[in-house]
Phi, psi and omega in degrees: 000320179294321178297317180296315180297318180295318180296315179297321180295316181295314179296317179297321179298314181297311182296318182296316180294319179296316179294324180295316179298317179294319180295318179295319178298316178295321180297315181294318179294320177297320178296317179298314180295324179295312180292324179292322177297318177298318178299315181295323177298315178296318180297319181296317179295316180297316181293326177298317178295317180295317181297319179297317179295317181294321178297321176295322181293315184287351174268001180300132186298326182292322178292316178298318182297318180296323182282313185286335175268004181059030177266066186294339177290341177263355187296303183290320174300322177292319181293334181302316180286319185291327184261012185302321186280357181242358184252179180301326184295328180264010185281133177232175180296130181200169180286172187294326181294315178288328179297331180292348179269005179258136184270144175276333178200166172210150176218154173259140175254137180279186185298332178272359180091000179280157181281129174276116186294132178279151179287332183226103183299323185297332183278340185245003181096128186282135173221143175285161178304321179295321179291321176296323180297325181284349174282338186292152178234167177273078183093159180282125179284155176273337178250156178295150183235140179246129179217173179228127186246130177273121182243146176273115180262356179191179181303321183233019183236149179226159177215154181259131178244136177277129183248128176241116180255120183247126180291147175255115187266134179291137176284347182263313186255353183057030178241150179294133179246347179190182177214151177250117180253122180240141180252128182235159171290125187290143172267100183226172174297320144080064167065023180219163179281113185265339176201180185300119175077011184238132171231158186217148178205189182240132173258123179207143179056039174077013183221142178268133178245103183216096191295339182283352179252149174300158184301317181296322180290322176301316180296317180299312181293321179300321178296315181294320179294321178300315178298318181295320180295317180294327183261003184280153174244179182301130178090347180261109183219034178211158174208164181241130181206164178267129179244109181056039178084359182246128179293137180224152170255127186244128174246147176218149182209140184291131179268329185230066178296149178063022179265149176283346177278169180301142180296144178229143183232142168277125183240126180239133180248129177244123177290136179260013178299317180297321179297315180297320178297320179292324177294319178295317178297320180295323179301313179293326179295317181292319178299313179295321180293325178295326181291321184245027184304316185292325186277320187237031181301317182297315180295322181296323181297318177294323181298311182292326178298317179295320181294317184285346178276346182299314179300322181295317178296319179297320178297321179295318179295314179299320180296320179296319179296315180296320180295320179295318178296320179295318180297321178297316181295318179297320179296318180296317180293321178296319179296320178298317180295320178297318180297321179297314180295324181294320180294328179291321184277342191298307185300315181296313181296317181298318180297315179298317183291333182280336185297319184295308180298327178293319178297317178297318179298316180296318180298319179295319179294320179294323177295320178294323181294335182284350179292149186268345186266022182269144174283167181296319181295315180296319181297321179293320179296317179294321178298321178295321178295320177299317178300321179294327177294326177293320176298317179296322176298320178298319177298315181298316179298318179296316179296320179297318179295318179296321179294323177295320177293317180299323181276357179073029183249013181268120180261130179252123175267088185292129179205163177296133179236130179280098183294328181297312180292324180298313180295320179300316180294319181292324177293325176298315179296321181293322180292335179279351181291135183299334181272002185249002186297332181261009178264144178263118179266126185237083179280140174221072186233125178291161180283152173053053177263106186264133176236163178268118180182188175248131189305314185298312185280329175295319177299320181296324178298309182295318182298316181297320180290321177293320178296323177295320179294326179289314186295323186260018178273175177247160179302134180074016183276191184234151168232118181249131179238121182218154179230149172224156180240132182205122173053050176077011180235151173248126180252117179259121179251127178236113181237154180213153172282167179130178183298135183284163179274132180302134182305324180292335182266349186297324181285352182250357189292338179269003177281150181291136177067015177279130176233116181283166180294335179294336182242031184293336178254013181261131180294148179153174182231011171074027179246345188300309182292320179297316180295319179297315181295315181298317179293321179297320179292325175296332177275005181086014180239213181193164173233130181222150170273117185257343181197142173202102181170161179054048176065028179211129176235132185222133174248151175233142178238134178256127174238161174268141174295147181276083174229182185297325182290313183289327181291346178273001181286182182293130179235004183227130177233000000 
């Protein structure tokens, strides 16, 4: 009987330990796959939001104009304004989910996949030459690419940055002409203890990055993981090794399959100390149970059932916690995406909705003005209110036009425009203005000067600059309008006498709703210069302040000459 009991106990001990080790390995792998699946779900939602934002950014007309016109010196300055809400410069306090949508750096890749050097590193995020070199690809991809870049954050410290490269497609050839590469803080399980006995990091470029482990241990584990990755086959993604004298089970899984960038893997380490302790405890339990099997078999069966159910219950609790965290992250990302779409629609919807009540208000005032029993004072007050409704309509039209440009929905029908006749007509209108009778208009424009543009928006550019010169002039002053032609471009200079613009305010005059101290008593709403510059850039030109001092302020506008080369430029945004 003792031999039978001993044999049963030994066999039971062996089978129990083997089954326990296999069950724990399956449990750990299931836990890893569960947490990795949750991570991938969050990454997919986050990347969908990022890709949508990046696609909108790379369709910005100013970026396209700089690339398709080979004006690379304007590429990064143009991108600075367009990418402000996704870069470090536009970053504000926010929760971690929304913070993951902000980029640490960005670079443009040329048609060969090489990095286009930025003029000012501080504005686009600092990278070493070696780090910029690792951003390069063998040609511009047609599909977006996901990679992981190791960056030096200190003399002896490194960090992993997630890189998303989005192709920029030509509006003319429907072929990629460049790419926008942005670096984000990766959303990973990430170098921290995520559950009992588990740590996680990223393996990239032959090295493991896991901040919770010492440098020497990271190197040791990285070498073993590299060997396992090189020698692994389909379905094999784990190994067992000692880490700093402690046995661990290691799982790894590819983060960026089918990417042109270097492969990166999520690596998770599970300590087996708990498993060994449980095996030792089980060994003593089985030996004791074999001794008193006959007497307390029933009680022992209930005891072991209760013990073996603990991992399952713990797994259920961990899964519920992970599911709750994933739902919170998905909700935050969805809310962020909704806010982005809402901000794009707001200006356009608000402008459309305001036009009707303003029209109704003007019609009511004009009907009231038509009455015959009004006093002179009342009639003047109502006339002033009617005038204000026209000003309000102008503000609404400007906001609607700006919202269309921001959303990339403004279509330009490029055709030859006679700039000479346009300026002549605008100067005639300006001379008829009651506040301009004492101003001297000095036009110096040759006849039949044709530029490439759209008549309506080209007129709006010239009108806004002339109106600006009138409003900020002094009594008895001058307005001078002159043009020059150089290298396929027409440069229109509009200068006026009057108080100069403060140097501190000059860099802000093209911002929307900006009103300088020089014009604090001048009517307006601060959109004219911004609208003129945006429309000029859509036409392939620009508006700049070239001088302000000594009783003279001068702006210059660049247009393209109306010839076959310029007419082939971008006409749709």
